[in-house]
All heavy atoms as an XYZ file, in Angstrom:
770
protein
N      58.629    -36.259    -26.563
C      57.910    -35.455    -27.533
C      56.423    -35.584    -27.230
O      55.923    -36.669    -27.001
C      58.225    -35.941    -28.951
C      57.579    -35.078    -30.000
S      58.075    -35.493    -31.684
C      59.714    -34.798    -31.719
N      55.719    -34.454    -27.246
C      54.297    -34.445    -26.948
C      53.440    -34.700    -28.175
O      53.910    -34.688    -29.309
N      52.170    -34.933    -27.917
C      51.203    -35.176    -28.982
C      50.069    -34.174    -28.846
O      49.553    -33.962    -27.746
C      50.632    -36.602    -28.888
O      51.712    -37.524    -28.986
C      49.625    -36.859    -29.985
N      49.688    -33.562    -29.933
C      48.566    -32.621    -29.965
C      47.559    -33.145    -30.974
O      47.919    -33.449    -32.115
C      49.022    -31.203    -30.372
C      50.049    -30.664    -29.384
C      47.832    -30.269    -30.488
C      50.647    -29.325    -29.783
N      46.317    -33.236    -30.552
C      45.256    -33.672    -31.463
C      44.177    -32.602    -31.479
O      43.776    -32.110    -30.432
C      44.645    -34.993    -31.003
C      45.594    -36.156    -31.068
C      44.887    -37.428    -30.636
C      45.838    -38.602    -30.724
N      45.166    -39.864    -30.410
N      43.731    -32.239    -32.686
C      42.631    -31.291    -32.800
C      41.935    -31.489    -34.130
O      42.493    -32.071    -35.055
C      43.104    -29.838    -32.628
C      44.212    -29.427    -33.547
C      43.951    -28.878    -34.787
C      45.542    -29.580    -33.168
C      44.965    -28.494    -35.628
C      46.566    -29.187    -33.999
C      46.281    -28.643    -35.237
N      40.711    -31.011    -34.207
C      39.908    -31.135    -35.420
C      39.968    -29.839    -36.220
O      40.037    -28.757    -35.652
C      38.449    -31.429    -35.070
C      38.285    -32.770    -34.374
O      39.001    -33.708    -34.746
O      37.444    -32.863    -33.462
N      39.966    -29.993    -37.541
C      39.908    -28.842    -38.444
C      38.852    -29.134    -39.502
O      38.533    -30.299    -39.765
C      41.278    -28.565    -39.117
C      42.324    -28.159    -38.099
C      41.756    -29.745    -39.911
N      38.325    -28.105    -40.143
C      37.359    -28.345    -41.222
C      37.985    -29.172    -42.346
O      39.203    -29.134    -42.570
C      37.017    -26.938    -41.714
C      37.338    -26.036    -40.571
C      38.491    -26.675    -39.856
N      37.143    -29.908    -43.048
C      37.625    -30.803    -44.108
C      38.437    -30.059    -45.170
O      39.451    -30.570    -45.652
C      36.447    -31.519    -44.777
C      35.786    -32.526    -43.847
O      36.439    -32.958    -42.874
O      34.618    -32.876    -44.091
N      38.000    -28.844    -45.524
C      38.720    -28.081    -46.557
C      40.131    -27.744    -46.092
O      41.085    -27.782    -46.870
C      37.992    -26.777    -46.909
C      36.514    -26.895    -47.201
C      35.661    -26.840    -45.934
O      35.779    -25.905    -45.134
O      34.862    -27.763    -45.758
N      40.265    -27.382    -44.822
C      41.579    -27.042    -44.280
C      42.465    -28.280    -44.257
O      43.644    -28.226    -44.626
C      41.445    -26.429    -42.864
C      42.815    -26.213    -42.234
C      40.666    -25.131    -42.921
N      41.913    -29.399    -43.845
C      42.684    -30.638    -43.809
C      43.186    -31.016    -45.203
O      44.364    -31.355    -45.390
C      41.847    -31.785    -43.256
C      42.616    -33.096    -43.242
C      41.754    -34.301    -42.955
O      40.524    -34.160    -42.852
O      42.332    -35.393    -42.855
N      42.302    -30.909    -46.192
C      42.688    -31.268    -47.559
C      43.814    -30.374    -48.068
O      44.799    -30.857    -48.649
C      41.479    -31.184    -48.487
N      43.705    -29.078    -47.837
C      44.751    -28.162    -48.304
C      46.050    -28.367    -47.542
O      47.132    -28.295    -48.101
C      44.270    -26.714    -48.180
C      43.096    -26.490    -49.132
C      42.876    -25.111    -49.588
N      44.063    -24.512    -50.157
C      44.270    -23.207    -50.143
N      43.388    -22.396    -49.632
N      45.362    -22.698    -50.672
N      45.916    -28.635    -46.218
C      47.104    -28.882    -45.406
C      47.846    -30.117    -45.922
O      49.066    -30.096    -46.097
C      46.710    -29.067    -43.939
C      47.881    -29.296    -43.039
C      48.675    -28.240    -42.624
C      48.202    -30.572    -42.601
C      49.763    -28.443    -41.792
C      49.289    -30.793    -41.768
C      50.064    -29.721    -41.367
N      47.117    -31.182    -46.170
C      47.744    -32.411    -46.679
C      48.384    -32.165    -48.049
O      49.493    -32.641    -48.320
C      46.712    -33.531    -46.775
C      46.296    -34.078    -45.431
C      45.263    -35.205    -45.582
N      44.851    -35.708    -44.298
C      45.522    -36.614    -43.585
N      46.649    -37.120    -44.058
N      45.077    -37.008    -42.410
N      47.694    -31.408    -48.893
C      48.222    -31.106    -50.225
C      49.561    -30.369    -50.114
O      50.541    -30.745    -50.764
C      47.199    -30.262    -50.986
C      47.654    -29.818    -52.344
C      46.644    -28.864    -52.995
O      45.749    -28.335    -52.336
N      46.792    -28.646    -54.274
N      49.607    -29.331    -49.280
C      50.838    -28.555    -49.144
C      51.929    -29.340    -48.429
O      53.116    -29.199    -48.751
C      50.563    -27.223    -48.437
C      49.938    -26.247    -49.367
C      48.643    -25.814    -49.377
C      50.571    -25.594    -50.468
N      48.435    -24.940    -50.403
C      49.607    -24.782    -51.094
C      51.858    -25.612    -50.984
C      49.898    -24.002    -52.202
C      52.142    -24.831    -52.091
C      51.161    -24.037    -52.685
N      51.549    -30.173    -47.470
C      52.542    -30.994    -46.771
C      53.232    -31.935    -47.753
O      54.458    -32.115    -47.704
C      51.874    -31.778    -45.645
N      52.456    -32.540    -48.645
C      53.027    -33.463    -49.636
C      53.907    -32.716    -50.640
O      54.962    -33.215    -51.054
C      51.928    -34.223    -50.373
C      51.105    -35.116    -49.496
S      52.097    -36.367    -48.693
C      50.959    -36.963    -47.483
N      53.495    -31.523    -51.028
C      54.327    -30.730    -51.950
C      55.654    -30.364    -51.293
O      56.697    -30.359    -51.940
C      53.597    -29.467    -52.376
C      52.526    -29.699    -53.401
C      51.891    -28.385    -53.828
C      50.802    -28.624    -54.849
N      50.168    -27.367    -55.275
N      55.587    -30.029    -50.012
C      56.787    -29.555    -49.318
C      57.706    -30.701    -48.901
O      58.920    -30.620    -49.039
C      56.357    -28.744    -48.107
C      57.443    -28.368    -47.155
C      57.806    -26.933    -47.278
N      58.983    -26.670    -46.496
C      59.088    -25.703    -45.628
N      58.098    -24.892    -45.454
N      60.198    -25.522    -44.965
N      57.137    -31.772    -48.334
C      57.948    -32.840    -47.763
C      57.895    -34.143    -48.553
O      58.519    -35.125    -48.168
C      57.514    -33.095    -46.308
C      57.737    -31.911    -45.417
C      56.676    -31.136    -44.993
C      59.017    -31.557    -45.019
C      56.883    -30.039    -44.174
C      59.229    -30.457    -44.195
C      58.158    -29.689    -43.774
N      57.143    -34.178    -49.640
C      57.073    -35.369    -50.471
C      56.026    -36.353    -49.979
O      55.507    -36.251    -48.873
N      55.751    -37.331    -50.804
C      54.742    -38.356    -50.497
C      55.404    -39.505    -49.742
O      55.496    -40.624    -50.236
C      54.091    -38.861    -51.783
C      53.261    -37.834    -52.467
N      51.947    -37.639    -52.152
C      53.563    -36.919    -53.418
C      51.460    -36.667    -52.901
N      52.433    -36.206    -53.673
N      55.875    -39.221    -48.554
C      56.519    -40.256    -47.756
C      56.041    -40.189    -46.317
O      55.426    -39.206    -45.897
C      58.039    -40.135    -47.838
C      58.581    -38.785    -47.461
C      60.064    -38.724    -47.755
C      60.573    -37.301    -47.529
N      61.940    -37.151    -47.928
N      56.328    -41.211    -45.602
C      55.905    -41.328    -44.217
C      56.467    -40.167    -43.382
O      57.639    -39.827    -43.484
C      56.390    -42.658    -43.657
C      55.908    -42.946    -42.284
C      56.458    -44.289    -41.812
N      55.924    -44.605    -40.521
C      55.079    -45.576    -40.283
N      54.706    -46.354    -41.273
N      54.627    -45.800    -39.076
N      55.600    -39.543    -42.586
C      56.034    -38.467    -41.692
C      55.856    -37.070    -42.250
O      56.131    -36.093    -41.560
N      55.428    -36.950    -43.508
C      55.291    -35.628    -44.121
C      54.250    -34.779    -43.385
O      54.478    -33.596    -43.119
C      54.914    -35.756    -45.596
N      53.128    -35.386    -43.033
C      52.071    -34.649    -42.331
C      52.565    -34.204    -40.958
O      52.334    -33.071    -40.528
C      50.794    -35.516    -42.190
C      50.267    -35.923    -43.561
C      49.722    -34.796    -41.385
C      49.816    -34.785    -44.425
N      53.277    -35.069    -40.272
C      53.812    -34.727    -38.954
C      54.808    -33.588    -39.009
O      54.792    -32.683    -38.173
N      55.702    -33.632    -40.013
C      56.680    -32.551    -40.173
C      55.978    -31.223    -40.450
O      56.341    -30.190    -39.893
C      57.639    -32.864    -41.315
C      58.681    -33.897    -40.992
C      59.591    -34.100    -42.198
C      60.585    -35.204    -41.962
N      61.434    -35.427    -43.141
N      54.979    -31.263    -41.324
C      54.253    -30.042    -41.659
C      53.497    -29.516    -40.444
O      53.465    -28.311    -40.193
C      53.293    -30.307    -42.809
N      52.899    -30.423    -39.676
C      52.184    -30.006    -38.474
C      53.117    -29.397    -37.447
O      52.806    -28.375    -36.828
N      54.279    -30.008    -37.257
C      55.259    -29.472    -36.311
C      55.717    -28.079    -36.740
O      55.813    -27.160    -35.922
C      56.460    -30.411    -36.222
C      57.521    -29.951    -35.245
C      58.716    -30.882    -35.193
O      58.629    -32.001    -35.728
O      59.733    -30.480    -34.608
N      55.969    -27.925    -38.034
C      56.400    -26.625    -38.534
C      55.300    -25.576    -38.364
O      55.563    -24.443    -37.941
C      56.787    -26.733    -40.007
C      57.312    -25.445    -40.593
C      57.772    -25.626    -42.025
O      58.660    -26.453    -42.261
O      57.217    -24.938    -42.898
N      54.050    -25.952    -38.665
C      52.939    -25.008    -38.552
C      52.753    -24.552    -37.110
O      52.584    -23.352    -36.843
C      51.651    -25.650    -39.079
N      52.804    -25.479    -36.176
C      52.630    -25.115    -34.767
C      53.816    -24.278    -34.292
O      53.644    -23.288    -33.571
C      52.439    -26.378    -33.901
C      52.471    -26.037    -32.425
C      51.124    -27.057    -34.255
N      55.020    -24.631    -34.701
C      56.208    -23.869    -34.294
C      56.144    -22.436    -34.789
O      56.469    -21.503    -34.052
C      57.474    -24.538    -34.827
O      57.640    -25.804    -34.252
N      55.737    -22.263    -36.038
C      55.617    -20.907    -36.591
C      54.555    -20.115    -35.840
O      54.751    -18.947    -35.499
C      55.305    -20.965    -38.109
C      54.900    -19.606    -38.642
C      56.505    -21.498    -38.861
N      53.430    -20.755    -35.537
C      52.351    -20.073    -34.810
C      52.817    -19.655    -33.424
O      52.585    -18.528    -32.991
C      51.122    -20.974    -34.718
C      49.950    -20.282    -34.125
C      49.046    -19.487    -34.763
C      49.545    -20.304    -32.746
N      48.114    -19.019    -33.870
C      48.397    -19.504    -32.629
C      50.049    -20.925    -31.624
C      47.738    -19.310    -31.419
C      49.396    -20.736    -30.414
C      48.256    -19.931    -30.322
N      53.505    -20.553    -32.716
C      53.986    -20.235    -31.376
C      55.003    -19.099    -31.431
O      54.962    -18.168    -30.617
C      54.585    -21.489    -30.700
C      55.348    -21.130    -29.434
C      53.485    -22.483    -30.387
N      55.922    -19.134    -32.386
C      56.909    -18.061    -32.519
C      56.231    -16.732    -32.799
O      56.635    -15.696    -32.260
C      57.900    -18.403    -33.631
N      55.196    -16.740    -33.614
C      54.450    -15.529    -33.924
C      53.792    -14.974    -32.663
O      53.790    -13.770    -32.437
C      53.406    -15.821    -34.997
C      52.750    -14.569    -35.528
O      53.480    -13.611    -35.827
O      51.508    -14.561    -35.636
N      53.254    -15.838    -31.825
C      52.627    -15.395    -30.584
C      53.667    -14.811    -29.637
O      53.411    -13.813    -28.973
C      51.887    -16.552    -29.890
C      50.805    -17.184    -30.727
C      49.862    -16.193    -31.362
O      49.265    -15.376    -30.668
N      49.732    -16.238    -32.666
N      54.843    -15.414    -29.576
C      55.902    -14.899    -28.716
C      56.312    -13.492    -29.124
O      56.519    -12.630    -28.283
C      57.128    -15.823    -28.749
C      56.892    -17.137    -28.034
O      55.941    -17.232    -27.231
O      57.669    -18.079    -28.285
N      56.415    -13.245    -30.427
C      56.770    -11.911    -30.915
C      55.685    -10.920    -30.540
O      55.966     -9.817    -30.076
C      56.996    -11.930    -32.443
C      57.092    -10.533    -33.001
C      58.251    -12.719    -32.764
N      54.420    -11.294    -30.730
C      53.318    -10.400    -30.370
C      53.363    -10.039    -28.897
O      53.152     -8.894    -28.526
C      51.968    -11.037    -30.689
C      51.622    -10.982    -32.162
O      52.344    -10.297    -32.908
O      50.633    -11.617    -32.563
N      53.641    -11.006    -28.039
C      53.684    -10.735    -26.607
C      54.847     -9.824    -26.251
O      54.734     -8.965    -25.387
C      53.781    -12.050    -25.822
C      52.527    -12.908    -25.820
C      52.803    -14.230    -25.097
C      51.362    -12.189    -25.157
N      55.981    -10.020    -26.910
C      57.141     -9.183    -26.629
C      56.918     -7.743    -27.068
O      57.437     -6.820    -26.449
C      58.387     -9.732    -27.329
C      58.868    -11.043    -26.737
O      58.447    -11.360    -25.603
O      59.639    -11.741    -27.405
N      56.142     -7.544    -28.133
C      55.969     -6.207    -28.678
C      54.812     -5.437    -28.052
O      54.713     -4.249    -28.238
C      55.760     -6.290    -30.194
C      56.988     -6.790    -30.925
S      56.718     -6.981    -32.684
C      56.470     -5.298    -33.171
N      53.933     -6.101    -27.324
C      52.753     -5.455    -26.772
C      52.927     -5.165    -25.286
O      52.721     -6.030    -24.460
C      51.529     -6.351    -26.948
C      50.694     -5.975    -28.117
C      49.432     -6.741    -28.124
N      49.786     -8.117    -28.462
C      48.989     -9.140    -28.393
N      47.778     -9.001    -27.988
N      49.387    -10.343    -28.721
N      53.287     -3.932    -24.914
C      53.418     -3.636    -23.495
C      52.066     -3.557    -22.795
O      51.979     -3.738    -21.604
C      54.129     -2.290    -23.469
C      53.858     -1.686    -24.789
C      53.669     -2.833    -25.750
N      51.023     -3.259    -23.541
C      49.691     -3.184    -22.966
C      48.687     -3.733    -23.957
O      48.920     -3.715    -25.155
C      49.334     -1.737    -22.563
O      48.034     -1.729    -22.013
C      49.366     -0.804    -23.756
N      47.571     -4.199    -23.479
C      46.543     -4.740    -24.361
C      45.754     -3.631    -25.046
O      45.093     -3.862    -26.031
C      45.593     -5.640    -23.571
C      46.246     -6.892    -23.035
C      46.672     -7.845    -24.134
O      46.186     -7.794    -25.255
N      47.613     -8.709    -23.832
N      45.786     -2.425    -24.521
C      45.007     -1.326    -25.077
C      45.940     -0.378    -25.835
O      46.668      0.400    -25.216
C      44.280     -0.588    -23.958
C      43.321      0.458    -24.478
O      43.454      0.928    -25.591
N      42.360      0.821    -23.656
N      45.923     -0.405    -27.168
C      46.850      0.432    -27.930
C      46.594      1.926    -27.755
O      47.505      2.730    -27.879
C      46.633      0.000    -29.377
C      45.296     -0.632    -29.394
C      45.075     -1.216    -28.029
N      45.358      2.307    -27.437
C      45.064      3.736    -27.237
C      45.787      4.235    -25.984
O      46.435      5.283    -26.002
C      43.538      3.969    -27.107
C      42.800      3.461    -28.346
C      43.245      5.433    -26.846
C      43.240      4.107    -29.642
N      45.704      3.490    -24.901
C      46.397      3.885    -23.674
C      47.903      3.891    -23.889
O      48.616      4.724    -23.334
C      46.039      2.937    -22.530
C      44.649      3.129    -21.999
C      44.405      2.193    -20.830
C      42.987      2.353    -20.291
N      42.717      1.394    -19.206
N      48.388      2.971    -24.696
C      49.814      2.874    -24.965
C      50.328      4.109    -25.705
O      51.447      4.548    -25.481
C      50.091      1.612    -25.775
C      51.555      1.320    -25.895
O      52.342      1.659    -25.026
N      51.931      0.673    -26.976
N      49.519      4.683    -26.592
C      49.949      5.815    -27.413
C      49.573      7.172    -26.823
O      50.049      8.195    -27.289
C      49.336      5.721    -28.817
C      49.750      4.481    -29.559
C      51.234      4.464    -29.782
C      51.646      3.231    -30.539
N      53.061      3.022    -30.576
N      48.718      7.186    -25.827
C      48.251      8.448    -25.261
C      49.433      9.275    -24.768
O      50.299      8.803    -24.056
C      47.283      8.176    -24.104
C      46.639      9.443    -23.597
C      45.495      9.140    -22.670
N      44.359      8.678    -23.471
C      43.499      7.769    -23.071
N      43.621      7.216    -21.894
N      42.502      7.406    -23.841
N      49.503     10.512    -25.194
C      50.565     11.409    -24.775
C      51.824     11.321    -25.620
O      52.762     12.069    -25.398
N      51.862     10.423    -26.594
C      53.074     10.244    -27.395
C      53.397     11.465    -28.244
O      54.553     11.721    -28.551
C      52.936      9.015    -28.286
N      52.382     12.247    -28.619
C      52.609     13.447    -29.433
C      52.334     14.718    -28.640
O      52.048     15.770    -29.212
C      51.713     13.406    -30.682
C      52.018     12.290    -31.675
C      51.008     12.295    -32.808
C      53.422     12.426    -32.221
N      52.434     14.645    -27.326
C      52.160     15.801    -26.480
C      53.093     16.972    -26.738
O      52.736     18.124    -26.500
N      54.271     16.718    -27.241
C      55.254     17.765    -27.504
C      55.002     18.511    -28.816
O      55.599     19.554    -29.066
C      56.655     17.157    -27.536
C      56.851     16.189    -28.663
N      56.327     14.915    -28.630
C      57.477     16.319    -29.864
C      56.658     14.284    -29.755
N      57.340     15.117    -30.522
N      54.102     18.029    -29.656
C      53.830     18.638    -30.961
C      52.885     19.822    -30.766
O      51.843     19.708    -30.121
C      53.218     17.602    -31.927
C      52.873     18.251    -33.258
C      54.175     16.443    -32.125
N      53.258     20.965    -31.349
C      52.473     22.185    -31.179
C      51.402     22.382    -32.243
O      50.643     23.332    -32.175
C      53.403     23.410    -31.184
C      54.331     23.419    -29.984
O      53.936     22.870    -28.936
O      55.437     23.961    -30.097
N      51.330     21.490    -33.237
C      50.365     21.641    -34.318
C      49.108     20.841    -34.027
O      49.135     19.841    -33.320
C      50.985     21.170    -35.632
C      52.185     22.037    -36.023
C      52.930     21.470    -37.183
N      52.120     21.517    -38.392
C      52.475     20.960    -39.531
N      53.617     20.336    -39.633
N      51.689     21.036    -40.586
N      47.987     21.285    -34.607
C      46.737     20.549    -34.423
C      46.731     19.297    -35.297
O      47.532     19.161    -36.226
C      45.549     21.438    -34.802
O      45.507     21.629    -36.207
N      45.811     18.383    -34.998
C      45.727     17.156    -35.782
C      45.384     17.461    -37.237
O      45.860     16.791    -38.157
C      44.697     16.209    -35.181
O      43.421     16.809    -35.174
N      44.570     18.480    -37.473
C      44.221     18.857    -38.845
C      45.445     19.361    -39.590
O      45.672     19.000    -40.752
C      43.121     19.930    -38.843
O      42.007     19.443    -38.102
C      42.689     20.294    -40.245
N      46.252     20.199    -38.923
C      47.476     20.696    -39.555
C      48.432     19.544    -39.877
O      49.052     19.515    -40.938
C      48.185     21.702    -38.647
C      47.428     23.010    -38.527
O      46.579     23.292    -39.400
O      47.691     23.749    -37.554
N      48.534     18.589    -38.944
C      49.398     17.432    -39.188
C      48.894     16.619    -40.373
O      49.675     16.183    -41.217
C      49.470     16.555    -37.943
C      50.249     17.122    -36.766
C      50.073     16.240    -35.542
C      51.717     17.269    -37.111
N      47.582     16.415    -40.429
C      46.996     15.633    -41.521
C      47.281     16.294    -42.866
O      47.695     15.647    -43.818
C      45.488     15.494    -41.305
C      44.786     14.700    -42.380
C      43.320     14.490    -42.059
C      42.591     15.806    -42.107
N      41.141     15.673    -41.983
N      47.076     17.596    -42.945
C      47.338     18.303    -44.200
C      48.831     18.328    -44.513
O      49.220     18.239    -45.680
C      46.776     19.716    -44.144
C      45.287     19.763    -44.153
N      44.533     19.329    -45.213
C      44.403     20.165    -43.207
C      43.252     19.473    -44.941
N      43.140     19.975    -43.713
N      49.654     18.412    -43.485
C      51.098     18.401    -43.696
C      51.570     17.089    -44.288
O      52.421     17.064    -45.173
N      50.998     15.988    -43.828
C      51.360     14.679    -44.375
C      50.919     14.585    -45.832
O      51.662     14.111    -46.690
C      50.729     13.547    -43.536
C      50.847     12.217    -44.246
C      51.380     13.482    -42.176
N      49.714     15.068    -46.112
C      49.229     15.047    -47.490
C      50.112     15.865    -48.402
O      50.444     15.435    -49.510
N      50.509     17.041    -47.946
C      51.397     17.890    -48.744
C      52.753     17.226    -48.961
O      53.315     17.273    -50.056
C      51.587     19.252    -48.065
C      50.311     20.082    -48.033
O      49.383     19.782    -48.822
O      50.240     21.014    -47.204
N      53.278     16.592    -47.922
C      54.573     15.929    -48.041
C      54.501     14.770    -49.031
O      55.412     14.579    -49.844
C      55.030     15.430    -46.670
N      53.424     13.994    -48.986
C      53.269     12.888    -49.935
C      53.137     13.394    -51.365
O      53.695     12.812    -52.296
C      52.056     12.038    -49.561
C      52.198     11.197    -48.290
C      50.863     10.540    -47.947
C      53.274     10.153    -48.464
N      52.406     14.485    -51.538
C      52.239     15.059    -52.871
C      53.580     15.574    -53.397
O      53.924     15.353    -54.562
C      51.207     16.182    -52.830
C      50.815     16.807    -54.154
C      50.264     15.750    -55.107
C      49.784     17.903    -53.928
N      54.350     16.228    -52.550
C      55.671     16.714    -52.963
C      56.582     15.550    -53.355
O      57.301     15.624    -54.356
C      56.323     17.521    -51.837
C      55.638     18.861    -51.600
O      54.878     19.317    -52.488
O      55.852     19.444    -50.510
N      56.531     14.489    -52.559
C      57.357     13.319    -52.858
C      56.962     12.690    -54.197
O      57.810     12.306    -54.999
C      57.200     12.303    -51.728
C      58.175     11.174    -51.799
C      58.186     10.443    -50.489
N      58.171      9.019    -50.749
C      57.832      8.112    -49.887
N      57.429      8.453    -48.696
N      57.876      6.836    -50.190
N      55.658     12.611    -54.447
C      55.174     12.080    -55.721
C      55.675     12.932    -56.882
O      56.126     12.407    -57.904
C      53.645     12.031    -55.720
C      53.056     11.723    -57.049
N      53.106     10.462    -57.605
C      52.422     12.513    -57.951
C      52.528     10.496    -58.793
N      52.096     11.724    -59.018
N      55.590     14.237    -56.725
C      56.038     15.144    -57.794
C      57.530     15.003    -58.049
O      57.978     15.029    -59.201
C      55.693     16.579    -57.431
C      54.210     16.868    -57.527
C      53.879     18.273    -57.100
N      52.450     18.537    -57.258
C      51.787     19.404    -56.531
N      52.391     20.118    -55.601
N      50.502     19.586    -56.727
N      58.321     14.857    -56.983
C      59.768     14.687    -57.148
C      60.086     13.411    -57.919
O      60.909     13.417    -58.831
C      60.458     14.651    -55.789
C      60.496     15.987    -55.083
C      61.032     15.865    -53.653
O      61.503     14.774    -53.275
O      60.957     16.864    -52.937
N      59.415     12.327    -57.572
C      59.651     11.061    -58.262
C      59.208     11.142    -59.723
O      59.865     10.602    -60.615
C      58.914      9.922    -57.561
C      59.542      9.524    -56.266
C      58.812      8.374    -55.639
N      59.472      7.960    -54.415
C      58.992      7.035    -53.614
N      57.850      6.426    -53.899
N      59.634      6.714    -52.506
N      58.097     11.823    -59.972
C      57.608     11.984    -61.333
C      58.616     12.770    -62.158
O      58.938     12.418    -63.287
C      56.257     12.700    -61.314
C      55.656     12.891    -62.699
C      54.540     13.881    -62.710
N      55.084     15.189    -62.303
C      54.355     16.181    -61.812
N      53.078     16.039    -61.636
N      54.914     17.327    -61.467
N      59.150     13.846    -61.570
C      60.109     14.682    -62.291
C      61.408     13.950    -62.569
O      62.061     14.171    -63.590
C      60.370     15.964    -61.516
C      59.143     16.862    -61.440
O      58.204     16.662    -62.248
O      59.105     17.764    -60.563
N      61.810     13.038    -61.666
C      63.034     12.267    -61.878
C      62.886     11.320    -63.065
O      63.848     11.057    -63.775
C      63.358     11.460    -60.620
C      63.878     12.295    -59.487
C      64.068     11.491    -58.201
O      63.826     10.254    -58.237
O      64.444     12.074    -57.194
N      61.681     10.792    -63.266
C      61.442      9.860    -64.360
C      61.397     10.560    -65.712
O      61.618      9.960    -66.732
C      60.152      9.099    -64.144
C      60.267      8.025    -63.080
C      59.000      7.284    -62.934
N      58.166      8.111    -62.051
C      56.939      7.869    -61.704
N      56.329      6.829    -62.167
N      56.266      8.645    -60.893
N      61.069     11.812    -65.708
C      60.922     12.539    -66.995
C      62.233     13.042    -67.518
O      63.242     13.077    -67.047
C      59.961     13.720    -66.820
C      58.557     13.261    -66.559
C      57.600     14.425    -66.318
O      58.065     15.570    -66.172
O      56.403     14.185    -66.252
């Protein structure tokens, strides 16, 4: 098992210790368990981000995605607004 040491601001340390004790109790190893869980969650989150990002530039990634659409961006924008308004009206009418 490896060891990781790093510094954090005092406020973060205090809150981390507080939550570790609430979660794992006031016993030996609570801080270590909380630290292991925090690092594991962070690493898993990074792995998901890497799997989902085919490119670092989201604009290049999306370029051409709507090339098949024959409407202008303004028409699309107004169409979305109209659709949301219609949906709101339908829900309002269902409640009445």
